[in-house]
C-alpha positions in Angstrom: -25.6 105.1 -6.8 -28.8 106.3 -8.1 -29.7 106.8 -12.0 -30.9 110.5 -13.1 -34.0 110.5 -15.5 -35.8 106.9 -16.7 -33.9 104.0 -15.2 -31.4 101.7 -17.5 -33.1 99.6 -19.5 -29.8 96.7 -20.0 -28.7 94.1 -16.8 -24.8 94.2 -17.1 -22.8 91.8 -15.4 -19.2 92.6 -14.4 -16.3 90.6 -12.7 -12.8 88.6 -13.0 -13.0 85.4 -15.9 -14.9 82.3 -13.6 -17.2 84.6 -12.1 -20.5 83.3 -13.5 -21.0 86.2 -16.1 -22.0 83.4 -19.1 -24.0 81.3 -16.7 -25.9 83.6 -15.0 -26.3 85.7 -18.3 -28.0 82.5 -20.1 -30.1 82.0 -17.3 -31.4 85.9 -16.7 -32.0 85.9 -21.0 -34.1 82.9 -20.2 -36.0 84.7 -17.5 -36.3 87.9 -19.3 -36.2 87.0 -22.8 -34.0 90.1 -22.8 -31.4 89.8 -26.1 -27.7 88.1 -24.4 -24.9 89.7 -25.3 -21.5 88.1 -24.7 -19.1 90.9 -25.3 -16.1 88.4 -26.0 -18.1 86.1 -28.1 -19.2 89.1 -30.1 -15.7 90.8 -30.5 -14.2 86.5 -31.6 -16.9 86.6 -34.3 -16.5 89.9 -35.4 -12.4 89.0 -35.8 -12.8 85.6 -37.0 -10.3 84.5 -33.6 -10.8 83.7 -30.4 -9.3 85.9 -28.1 -5.8 84.1 -27.4 -5.0 84.9 -30.8 -6.1 88.5 -30.6 -3.8 88.7 -27.5 -0.9 86.9 -29.4 -1.5 88.8 -32.6 -2.1 92.3 -32.0 -1.7 92.3 -27.9 -4.2 93.0 -25.2 -4.3 97.2 -25.9 -5.9 96.1 -29.1 -8.7 94.2 -27.2 -9.0 96.6 -25.1 -10.6 98.7 -27.9 -12.6 96.7 -29.4 -14.3 96.4 -26.1 -14.3 100.3 -25.7 -15.8 100.2 -29.4 -18.4 97.6 -28.7 -19.7 99.5 -25.5 -20.4 102.4 -27.5 -22.0 100.6 -30.5 -24.6 99.2 -27.3 -25.0 102.7 -26.1 -26.6 103.3 -29.5 -28.8 100.7 -29.4 -32.4 101.1 -27.9 -33.4 97.4 -27.2 -33.2 96.2 -23.8 -30.1 93.7 -23.4 -27.8 91.2 -20.6 -24.6 91.9 -21.0 -21.9 90.1 -20.1 -18.4 91.9 -20.1 -14.5 90.5 -20.1 -13.7 90.7 -16.6 -10.6 93.4 -17.9 -13.4 95.7 -19.3 -13.3 97.6 -16.2 -9.7 98.8 -16.5 -10.2 101.8 -18.2 -12.5 104.7 -16.9 -14.3 105.6 -20.1 -15.7 101.6 -19.9 -16.5 102.5 -15.9 -18.5 104.9 -17.3 -20.5 103.4 -20.4 -21.1 100.5 -18.2 -22.6 102.9 -15.8 -24.4 105.0 -18.3 -25.3 101.5 -20.0 -27.6 100.0 -17.4 -27.8 98.3 -14.1 -24.6 97.1 -13.1 -24.0 93.9 -11.1 -20.2 92.6 -10.0 -19.9 88.8 -9.5 -17.9 88.1 -7.4 -15.8 84.4 -6.6 -12.9 83.6 -4.2 -9.7 83.3 -5.7 -9.7 79.3 -5.3 -13.3 79.3 -7.0 -12.1 81.0 -9.7 -9.0 78.9 -10.1 -10.8 75.6 -10.1 -13.4 77.6 -12.6 -10.7 77.9 -15.0 -7.8 75.9 -14.7 -8.9 73.9 -17.5 -9.4 76.7 -19.9 -6.6 77.4 -22.4 -9.1 79.9 -23.7 -7.7 82.2 -20.5 -4.5 84.0 -22.2 -4.0 86.0 -19.1 -3.8 82.9 -16.8 -1.6 81.2 -19.4 1.5 81.6 -16.7 3.9 79.3 -14.6 1.3 80.6 -11.1 -2.0 81.2 -12.5 -3.3 81.7 -8.7 -0.7 84.5 -8.2 -1.7 86.3 -11.9 -5.6 85.9 -10.3 -4.6 87.2 -6.8 -2.8 90.2 -8.0 -4.9 90.5 -11.2 -8.3 90.9 -8.9 -6.2 93.7 -6.4 -5.4 95.8 -9.0 -9.1 95.4 -10.8 -11.4 95.2 -7.0 -11.8 99.4 -6.9 -12.2 99.3 -10.6 -14.9 96.8 -10.1 -16.6 98.8 -6.7 -16.7 101.9 -8.9 -18.7 100.6 -11.5 -21.0 98.3 -9.6 -24.5 99.0 -8.1 -24.6 95.4 -6.5 -22.5 92.8 -5.8 -23.0 89.0 -5.4 -20.8 86.5 -3.9 -21.6 83.6 -6.9 -19.7 81.0 -5.0 -22.2 77.9 -3.6 -25.2 79.5 -5.6 -26.4 78.5 -8.6 -27.3 80.4 -12.0 -31.1 80.5 -11.1 -30.3 81.3 -7.5 -28.2 84.0 -8.6 -30.6 85.3 -11.4 -33.2 85.5 -8.6 -31.3 87.7 -6.5 -30.1 89.9 -8.9 -34.0 90.4 -10.7 -35.2 91.2 -7.3 -32.1 93.9 -6.7 -33.2 95.5 -9.6 -36.6 95.5 -9.1 -36.2 96.9 -5.2 -33.3 99.7 -7.1 -36.1 100.9 -9.7 -38.9 101.5 -7.3 -37.2 103.1 -4.4 -34.7 106.3 -7.0 
């Protein structure tokens, strides 16, 4: 997929929870100096409560509305950013379109067992509070995979790589992408 006009100013990280978006986002921030926007953290700060409570008290649809609202705000901001999204942000067509317009979208991907290992000790994952979290991860990944594929300019497997290696690969790919429209 190529961009029309000027290359985008932002790097956007998408992927399932536990795929490494926060880690890679911090590494990209340290290398580029761009502001790091962790969408989940911004929403928690604005709402004054954790995502688990937002889900419990207002439901997933309300949370998804907050994500869309934040993406619209980021579209209007002219500063370069690294944007780390929530795992389910790509569930809405409008969000997928906004993400593609916002910048270079990188899908961080990991196998189910790696995701489970990375997320199993965290009780702040409302969608995994179930009897069989591995089955839930598998089901959600299958549902979201076409949306991740539709949205991303680059897909990167994060299993076995550290944040520095991932950041370096993403930056090289972005440079190549922008120099070969």
